[in-house]
C-alpha positions as CSV (number, residue, x, y, z in Angstrom):
1,M,8.6,-6.6,28.0
2,A,7.9,-6.5,24.3
3,K,6.2,-3.3,23.0
4,L,2.6,-3.8,22.0
5,G,1.9,-3.4,18.3
6,R,-0.1,-0.6,16.7
7,T,-3.2,-2.9,16.4
8,Y,-3.2,-3.9,20.1
9,Q,-2.7,-0.2,21.1
10,L,-5.7,0.9,19.1
11,A,-7.8,-2.0,20.3
12,G,-6.8,-1.2,23.9
13,I,-7.9,2.4,23.5
14,A,-11.3,1.2,22.1
15,A,-11.7,-1.2,25.0
16,L,-10.9,1.5,27.5
17,A,-13.5,3.8,25.9
18,V,-16.1,1.0,26.1
19,A,-15.3,0.4,29.8
20,A,-15.4,4.1,30.6
21,L,-18.8,4.6,29.0
22,L,-20.3,1.5,30.6
23,A,-19.0,2.6,34.0
24,A,-20.4,6.1,33.5
25,L,-23.8,4.6,32.7
26,A,-23.7,2.2,35.7
27,L,-22.6,4.8,38.3
28,T,-24.7,7.8,37.1
29,D,-28.2,8.4,35.9
30,I,-27.1,9.4,32.4
31,G,-28.6,6.2,31.1
32,T,-32.1,7.4,32.0
33,T,-31.7,10.7,30.3
34,F,-31.4,9.9,26.6
35,H,-33.5,7.5,24.5
36,A,-32.6,6.0,21.1
37,G,-35.2,6.6,18.4
38,Q,-36.2,4.3,15.6
39,R,-34.6,6.7,13.0
40,V,-31.2,6.5,14.8
41,H,-31.3,2.7,14.8
42,V,-32.3,2.5,11.1
43,A,-29.6,5.0,10.1
44,I,-26.8,3.2,12.0
45,Q,-27.9,-0.2,10.7
46,T,-28.0,1.1,7.1
47,C,-24.5,2.6,7.4
48,G,-23.3,-0.6,9.0
49,A,-24.6,-2.6,6.0
50,I,-22.9,-0.3,3.6
51,V,-19.6,-0.4,5.4
52,L,-19.7,-4.2,5.6
53,C,-20.5,-4.5,1.9
54,F,-17.5,-2.2,1.2
55,A,-15.2,-4.3,3.3
56,A,-16.5,-7.5,1.7
57,F,-15.8,-6.0,-1.7
58,L,-12.2,-5.2,-0.7
59,V,-11.6,-8.7,0.6
60,F,-13.0,-10.1,-2.6
61,K,-10.6,-7.8,-4.7
62,R,-7.7,-9.5,-2.9
63,F,-8.2,-12.8,-4.6
64,H,-10.1,-11.8,-7.7
65,A,-8.0,-11.1,-10.8
66,D,-9.9,-8.1,-12.3
67,A,-9.6,-6.4,-15.7
68,R,-7.0,-3.9,-14.4
69,T,-4.7,-6.8,-13.5
70,H,-4.9,-8.3,-17.0
71,A,-4.5,-4.8,-18.6
72,A,-1.3,-4.3,-16.7
73,R,-0.2,-7.9,-17.5
74,L,0.3,-8.7,-13.9
75,A,0.1,-12.3,-12.7
76,P,-2.7,-12.9,-10.2
77,T,-1.6,-13.8,-6.8
78,P,-2.8,-17.2,-5.3
79,Q,-6.1,-17.0,-3.6
80,R,-5.9,-17.3,0.2
81,L,-8.4,-19.5,1.8
82,A,-8.9,-17.0,4.7
83,D,-10.0,-14.3,2.3
84,V,-12.2,-16.6,0.3
85,V,-14.1,-17.4,3.5
86,L,-14.1,-13.9,4.9
87,A,-15.6,-12.2,1.9
88,P,-19.0,-14.1,2.0
89,A,-19.0,-13.9,5.8
90,L,-18.9,-10.1,5.6
91,G,-21.5,-10.1,2.8
92,L,-23.8,-12.3,5.0
93,L,-23.4,-9.9,7.9
94,A,-24.2,-6.9,5.7
95,L,-27.3,-8.4,4.1
96,T,-28.8,-9.8,7.3
97,T,-28.3,-6.4,9.0
98,L,-30.1,-4.8,6.1
99,L,-32.8,-7.3,5.4
100,F,-33.7,-8.4,8.9
101,S,-33.0,-5.2,10.9
102,A,-33.0,-2.0,9.0
103,I,-35.8,-2.7,6.5
104,P,-38.1,-4.3,9.1
105,A,-37.6,-1.3,11.4
106,I,-38.6,1.0,8.6
107,M,-41.7,-1.0,7.7
108,A,-43.0,-1.7,11.2
109,K,-42.5,-0.4,14.7
110,N,-42.4,-3.9,16.1
111,P,-41.0,-6.4,13.5
112,G,-42.2,-10.0,13.7
113,A,-40.5,-13.1,15.0
114,F,-39.1,-14.0,11.6
115,A,-37.1,-10.7,11.4
116,I,-35.9,-11.0,15.0
117,W,-34.7,-14.6,14.6
118,G,-33.3,-13.8,11.1
119,Q,-31.1,-11.0,12.5
120,T,-30.0,-13.1,15.4
121,L,-29.1,-16.2,13.5
122,G,-27.5,-14.1,10.6
123,Q,-25.2,-12.4,13.1
124,I,-24.2,-15.6,14.7
125,G,-23.5,-17.3,11.3
126,G,-21.6,-14.3,9.9
127,M,-19.5,-13.8,13.0
128,G,-18.8,-17.5,13.1
129,A,-17.6,-17.6,9.5
130,G,-15.6,-14.4,10.2
131,A,-13.9,-15.9,13.3
132,L,-13.0,-19.0,11.3
133,A,-11.5,-16.9,8.5
134,A,-9.5,-14.9,11.0
135,W,-7.7,-18.0,12.2
136,I,-7.1,-19.7,8.8
137,P,-3.3,-19.3,8.2
138,T,-2.5,-16.9,5.3
139,R,-0.2,-19.5,3.7
140,C,-3.3,-21.7,3.0
141,T,-4.2,-21.2,-0.6
142,I,-6.6,-22.8,-3.1
143,R,-5.9,-23.9,-6.6
144,R,-9.2,-23.4,-8.3
145,R,-9.9,-19.7,-8.5
146,V,-13.2,-18.5,-6.9
147,T,-15.3,-16.2,-9.1
148,A,-17.6,-13.3,-8.3
149,A,-20.6,-15.5,-9.1
150,Q,-19.4,-18.2,-6.8
151,T,-18.9,-15.7,-4.0
152,A,-22.4,-14.2,-4.5
153,G,-23.8,-17.7,-4.6
154,A,-22.2,-18.5,-1.2
155,I,-23.8,-15.4,0.3
156,A,-27.2,-16.2,-1.2
157,A,-26.9,-19.8,0.1
158,G,-26.1,-18.4,3.6
159,L,-29.1,-16.1,3.5
160,L,-31.3,-19.0,2.5
161,V,-30.1,-21.1,5.4
162,V,-30.6,-18.2,7.8
163,A,-34.1,-17.6,6.4
164,I,-35.1,-21.2,6.8
165,A,-33.7,-21.4,10.3
166,A,-35.4,-18.2,11.3
167,L,-38.7,-19.4,9.9
168,A,-38.4,-22.6,11.9
169,A,-37.3,-20.8,15.1
170,S,-40.2,-18.3,14.8
171,R,-42.7,-21.2,14.7
172,L,-41.1,-23.6,17.2
173,L,-39.5,-21.3,19.8
174,D,-40.7,-18.5,22.0
175,T,-39.6,-15.1,20.5
176,P,-38.3,-12.6,23.0
177,V,-39.5,-9.0,23.1
178,Y,-38.2,-6.9,20.3
179,R,-35.8,-4.0,21.1
180,P,-34.3,-1.7,18.4
181,S,-30.7,-2.9,18.3
182,T,-28.4,-5.1,16.3
183,L,-29.1,-7.9,18.7
184,Q,-32.7,-8.7,18.3
185,T,-33.2,-11.0,21.3
186,S,-32.5,-11.0,25.0
187,W,-31.8,-14.7,25.0
188,V,-28.6,-14.8,27.1
189,P,-27.0,-17.9,25.4
190,T,-27.2,-16.0,22.1
191,E,-25.5,-13.0,23.5
192,I,-22.8,-15.1,25.1
193,M,-22.2,-16.9,21.8
194,L,-21.8,-13.6,20.0
195,F,-19.4,-12.2,22.6
196,V,-17.2,-15.3,22.4
197,L,-17.2,-15.2,18.6
198,I,-16.2,-11.5,18.6
199,A,-13.4,-12.3,21.1
200,V,-12.1,-15.2,18.9
201,A,-12.3,-13.1,15.8
202,F,-10.4,-10.2,17.5
203,V,-7.4,-12.4,18.4
204,G,-7.2,-13.8,14.9
205,F,-7.5,-10.4,13.1
206,A,-5.0,-8.8,15.4
207,R,-2.5,-11.5,14.8
208,R,-2.9,-11.1,11.0
209,A,-2.6,-7.3,11.2
210,E,0.6,-7.4,13.3
211,R,2.3,-10.2,11.3
212,G,1.5,-8.9,7.9
213,G,0.8,-5.2,8.3
214,D,-2.7,-5.8,7.1
215,L,-4.6,-2.5,7.4
216,L,-8.1,-4.0,6.8
217,M,-7.5,-6.7,9.5
218,R,-6.4,-3.9,11.9
219,G,-9.8,-2.2,11.3
220,F,-11.6,-5.4,12.1
221,A,-9.5,-5.9,15.3
222,V,-10.2,-2.4,16.5
223,A,-13.9,-2.8,15.8
224,A,-14.1,-6.0,17.9
225,P,-14.0,-4.4,21.4
226,L,-16.6,-1.9,20.3
227,G,-18.8,-4.7,19.0
228,A,-18.3,-6.6,22.3
229,G,-19.3,-3.4,24.2
230,A,-22.5,-3.3,22.1
231,V,-23.3,-6.9,23.2
232,I,-22.7,-6.1,26.8
233,A,-24.7,-2.8,26.7
234,Y,-27.7,-4.6,25.1
235,A,-27.5,-7.6,27.5
236,I,-27.5,-5.6,30.8
237,G,-29.0,-2.3,29.6
238,P,-32.8,-3.0,30.0
239,A,-32.3,-3.6,33.8
240,L,-30.5,-0.3,34.2
241,G,-32.4,2.1,32.1
242,P,-33.7,2.6,28.6
243,G,-30.9,5.1,27.8
244,W,-28.5,2.2,27.7
245,V,-29.6,1.5,24.2
246,I,-27.8,4.7,23.3
247,A,-24.5,3.1,24.4
248,D,-25.3,0.1,22.2
249,E,-25.8,2.3,19.2
250,L,-22.7,4.4,19.9
251,F,-20.6,1.3,20.2
252,L,-22.0,-0.1,16.9
253,L,-21.3,3.3,15.2
254,G,-17.7,3.2,16.5
255,A,-17.2,-0.4,15.3
256,Y,-18.5,0.5,11.8
257,A,-16.2,3.6,11.8
258,A,-13.2,1.4,12.7
259,I,-14.0,-1.0,9.9
260,L,-14.5,1.9,7.4
261,G,-11.1,3.3,8.4
262,G,-9.4,0.0,7.8
263,A,-11.3,-0.4,4.5
264,W,-10.3,3.1,3.4
265,K,-6.6,2.5,4.1
266,E,-6.8,-0.9,2.4
267,S,-8.4,0.7,-0.7
268,A,-5.7,3.4,-0.8
269,A,-3.0,0.8,-0.5
270,Y,-4.5,-1.3,-3.2
271,W,-4.5,1.6,-5.7
272,K,-1.0,2.5,-4.8
273,R,0.1,-1.1,-5.2
274,F,-1.6,-1.3,-8.6
275,G,-0.1,2.0,-9.7
276,D,3.4,0.9,-8.7
277,L,3.0,-2.5,-10.5
278,A,1.6,-0.8,-13.7
279,S,4.4,1.7,-13.6
280,A,7.0,-1.0,-13.2
281,E,5.6,-2.9,-16.2
282,E,5.6,0.3,-18.3
283,R,9.2,1.0,-17.4
284,R,10.2,-2.5,-18.4
285,R,8.3,-2.1,-21.7
286,L,10.2,1.2,-22.4
287,A,13.5,-0.4,-21.6
288,R,12.8,-3.3,-24.0
289,D,11.8,-0.9,-26.8
290,I,15.0,1.2,-26.3
291,H,17.2,-1.8,-26.1
292,D,15.7,-3.5,-29.2
293,G,15.4,-0.3,-31.3
294,L,17.3,2.8,-30.5
295,A,20.3,1.2,-28.7
296,Q,20.9,-1.2,-31.6
297,D,20.9,1.6,-34.1
298,L,23.2,3.8,-32.0
299,L,25.6,0.8,-31.6
300,Y,25.7,0.4,-35.4
301,I,26.4,4.1,-35.9
302,A,29.2,4.1,-33.2
303,V,30.9,1.1,-34.8
304,Q,30.8,2.6,-38.3
305,A,32.0,6.0,-36.9
306,R,35.0,4.3,-35.2
307,A,35.9,2.5,-38.4
308,L,35.9,5.8,-40.3
309,V,38.0,7.5,-37.6
310,E,40.6,4.7,-37.8
311,R,40.8,5.2,-41.6
312,H,40.9,9.0,-41.4
313,P,42.4,9.9,-38.0
314,D,42.9,13.6,-39.0
315,A,39.2,14.2,-39.7
316,G,37.9,16.3,-36.8
317,S,34.3,16.0,-37.9
318,L,34.5,12.2,-37.8
319,R,35.9,12.3,-34.3
320,G,33.0,14.5,-33.3
321,L,30.6,12.0,-34.9
322,L,32.2,9.2,-33.0
323,Y,32.0,11.1,-29.7
324,A,28.3,12.0,-30.3
325,S,27.4,8.4,-31.2
326,E,29.2,6.9,-28.2
327,R,27.6,9.4,-25.9
328,A,24.2,8.7,-27.3
329,L,24.8,5.0,-26.9
330,D,25.8,5.5,-23.2
331,E,22.7,7.6,-22.6
332,S,20.5,4.9,-24.0
333,R,22.2,2.2,-21.9
334,G,21.8,4.5,-18.9
335,A,18.1,4.9,-19.5
336,I,17.7,1.1,-19.9
337,G,19.5,0.5,-16.7
338,T,17.5,3.1,-14.8
339,L,14.2,1.8,-16.1
340,T,14.9,-1.8,-15.4
341,Y,15.6,-1.2,-11.7
342,P,12.5,-1.6,-9.5
343,S,11.3,1.8,-8.1
344,D,11.3,0.4,-4.6
345,E,14.9,-1.0,-4.7
346,P,17.2,0.9,-2.3
347,L,19.0,3.8,-3.9
348,A,22.4,2.5,-2.6
349,S,21.9,-0.8,-4.5
350,V,20.8,0.9,-7.7
351,L,23.6,3.4,-7.6
352,G,26.3,0.7,-7.1
353,G,24.9,-1.3,-10.0
354,C,24.8,1.7,-12.4
355,V,28.3,2.9,-11.6
356,R,30.0,-0.5,-11.8
357,E,28.2,-1.4,-15.0
358,V,29.7,1.7,-16.7
359,A,33.2,1.2,-15.3
360,N,33.4,-2.5,-16.0
361,R,32.5,-2.0,-19.6
362,V,35.8,-0.4,-20.3
363,G,37.9,-2.3,-17.8
364,A,38.0,0.3,-15.0
365,E,37.2,-0.3,-11.3
366,A,34.5,1.6,-9.3
367,S,33.9,1.9,-5.6
368,V,30.6,3.1,-4.2
369,H,30.2,4.3,-0.6
370,V,26.8,5.4,0.8
371,D,26.6,7.0,4.2
372,G,23.2,6.7,5.9
373,E,19.7,5.6,4.8
374,L,18.4,7.3,1.7
375,E,14.8,7.7,0.5
376,P,14.8,10.8,-1.6
377,S,11.9,11.9,-3.9
378,P,11.8,10.2,-7.3
379,G,13.1,13.3,-9.1
380,V,16.1,13.6,-6.8
381,R,16.7,9.8,-7.1
382,E,16.8,10.1,-10.8
383,A,19.2,13.0,-10.7
384,V,21.6,11.2,-8.4
385,L,21.7,8.1,-10.7
386,R,22.1,10.1,-14.0
387,I,24.8,12.5,-12.6
388,A,26.8,9.6,-11.1
389,R,26.6,7.6,-14.3
390,E,27.5,10.5,-16.5
391,A,30.5,11.5,-14.3
392,T,31.7,7.9,-14.2
393,C,31.4,7.5,-18.0
394,N,33.4,10.7,-18.6
395,A,36.1,9.7,-16.2
396,V,36.8,6.3,-17.8
397,R,36.2,7.3,-21.4
398,H,37.8,10.7,-21.6
399,G,39.8,10.9,-18.5
400,H,41.2,7.3,-18.9
401,A,40.7,6.7,-15.2
402,S,41.5,3.3,-13.8
403,H,39.5,3.8,-10.6
404,V,36.4,5.8,-9.8
405,L,35.2,6.5,-6.3
406,V,31.5,7.5,-5.9
407,S,30.3,8.6,-2.5
408,L,26.8,9.7,-1.4
409,R,26.2,11.2,2.0
410,A,22.8,11.2,3.5
411,G,21.2,14.3,4.9
412,D,19.3,17.3,3.7
413,P,20.8,18.2,1.3
414,L,22.3,15.0,-0.2
415,R,25.9,15.2,-1.2
416,L,27.1,13.2,-4.2
417,T,30.9,13.1,-5.0
418,V,32.6,11.4,-8.0
419,T,36.4,11.3,-7.9
420,D,38.7,9.6,-10.4
421,D,42.5,9.1,-10.9
422,G,42.4,10.0,-14.6
423,I,44.5,12.5,-16.6
424,G,42.2,15.5,-15.7
425,F,41.3,18.4,-18.0
426,D,40.8,22.1,-18.0
427,A,37.1,22.4,-17.1
428,E,36.8,26.1,-17.8
429,A,38.4,25.7,-21.3
430,A,36.2,22.7,-22.0
431,L,33.0,24.6,-21.2
432,R,34.2,27.7,-23.1
433,D,35.1,25.8,-26.2
434,G,31.8,23.9,-26.3
435,R,33.4,20.5,-25.4
436,G,31.7,20.2,-22.0
437,F,28.2,19.0,-23.1
438,G,28.3,16.2,-20.5
439,L,29.3,18.7,-17.8
440,E,26.5,21.0,-18.8
441,S,24.1,18.1,-18.8
442,M,25.0,17.1,-15.2
443,R,24.8,20.7,-14.1
444,D,21.3,21.1,-15.6
445,R,20.1,17.9,-13.9
446,A,21.2,19.3,-10.5
447,L,19.6,22.6,-11.2
448,T,16.3,21.0,-12.3
449,V,15.8,19.5,-8.8
450,G,17.0,22.7,-7.0
451,G,20.6,21.6,-6.4
452,T,24.1,22.7,-7.4
453,L,27.1,21.1,-9.1
454,S,30.8,22.0,-8.9
455,I,33.7,20.6,-10.9
456,W,37.4,20.5,-9.9
457,S,40.0,19.2,-12.3
458,G,43.4,19.9,-13.7
459,P,45.7,18.3,-16.2
460,G,47.3,15.2,-14.7
461,E,45.5,15.7,-11.4
462,G,42.2,13.7,-11.9
463,T,38.7,15.1,-11.5
464,E,36.2,15.6,-8.7
465,I,32.6,16.3,-9.4
466,S,30.4,17.3,-6.4
467,A,26.6,17.7,-6.5
468,T,24.5,19.0,-3.6
469,L,20.8,17.9,-4.0
470,P,17.8,18.5,-1.8
471,R,16.4,15.3,-0.3
472,D,12.8,16.2,-1.2
473,R,12.1,17.9,-4.5
474,A,8.4,18.3,-3.8
475,R,9.0,20.1,-0.5
476,L,11.5,22.4,-2.2
477,A,9.0,23.4,-4.8
478,V,6.4,24.2,-2.1
479,A,8.9,26.3,-0.1
480,S,10.0,28.3,-3.1
């Protein structure tokens, strides 16, 4: 049997809580002990309206290309029809709750027939549109972009229709006795209709949450059993005791809390997504600037320095100039390569691309082996890439290696090893004579993230550079 997803598990817990409270009220006399006051009702309805407005705003943000998107030069995603329908549906629910329930309860102890029918019809209309939106496939998009004014106009039109229908119903139909709850009528067909719409919406929202990992839809799905419990409590409560209205209000409060939780997670995910996209665009801009400016100037200096060395092979200062210019050019190319890789691309893929790009430039071969899944912190990730690139560059340029092996072993700490078959060198002498700037640079990068770096080499024996790096730089900083 397939394991239930997170959404269904949370919804199941909410349904069990509803069933337990309803059973406790039915089997005991708790329902006759507590009574819901007008203030409690107004407070919950007002909070519900605010939460629904917040959720409607987040759904609207999904398909509206705002100023931040344009500032980051990000292409707006296609507008999904489901979100275009859901945003005004939530707005209609929020405003009918506020205008026909919370405000009338503040102004009068017993609101009139117009308010009662307005709340009832508004709930049915909003839930109907929400259930429809829940079942519209996410692949359905619209070409003409919907604006904020058009969305507000749709909500206003829905309110106007509800108001006209409520006015007609209050004059032509008998209005049931008012009770302070989100459902303003004891008319059984109305309650059955709401219960069915909630059930239909639950299935649609749960499917979307599980298939796409949609956190806001998960909040709606978890709120559905609580909303259905409120309908049941209100429908059968008056026959069992006035305290049942407390259950109705508790279920509504739980439903609004579930929607708020999903909306909060959706908001956090939105800002993280925007930050990641803006960061990626800035990285690409920096890479373009380095490539078009600094890298081109360094290439010119390196070419001219090589020409001077060929004409004056005995000039040590010119050889130093050539080495410095080529190293600076390699550093700029490394920075370009690191910046152009997406931050969410697996480290194994980025590491392989960086190492092979350096080796192939001078005709050498490079092999990369990664053991285990790797998701280090950004600082450690950067250190791994720069150390591996620097070690490979030194191996093929100064060690004249024909093959370089780079291995990265997962764990905590990470272990990075770069081995080559080059001519080798005296590491201690190089560091002592000041010729080991690249070695010092790699060692500094390892130390910066709390790691260590060791070098083994000998003339004619190749070189092995090994770095031990903590998996999580942030956690290391806290621990120290």
